[in-house]
N, C-alpha and C positions, 0 to 999 in steps of 0.2 A: 846438309845437301845445297845450301848457299854457295860453300866456299868449291866444293864438289862441281857444279857448275861453273864459275870462276876460273876455274883449274881448267876444265873440258876448254872452254871456249878459251883458255889462252896459247891449249897445246892444239885447237883445231881440233874434236874430237866432239860425236854429241856429248850430251851433258847424261849422265847414268838414269834411267828409272829405277827407284827406289819403291821395295814394299809399302801395302798404305799403311802402315803402323809405322814406318819412318814419314811418312809423305804427310801423314793428317793432320799431325801437332806441329808441322811447320808453315801447311798453308793454315791452320786456325789464328798461327800466330801472328803472318804475314797481312792476314787480311784483317783483325784487331787493328794495329798497327796502320794500314791503311786507311782506314775507318774512321781511326782517331784525329789523324793526317788531315784527311779530306773530308769527309762528313760519307756517311751510310748511303745520299745520295749520288754522290759524284763517285764512290764503289760502284754501285750498281749501274750508272747508266753504261761505266767505261764497262765493263761486263758482258752485259745484256744488247747493248744498241753500240754498231761501228760505227757509224755518221757523228752521235754525241760522245764517244770517249775519248777519253783527258789520259795524257802520261799520269796513272796514281802509281805512287809505288809505295813501300811502305817506310821506308827511310830517306 
């Protein structure tokens, strides 16, 4: 999925939507990596409060 997004952006087309069974494990992995890197509080703030959002990434 990540590479599909990279490729879509590079050629100027929308990122494709994927079925839930493909998206869910990727989402879960990226969330776990982001929590490990930044912590639970930072992730919750970024996802739920736009006024306190930080740049949170998994890598």
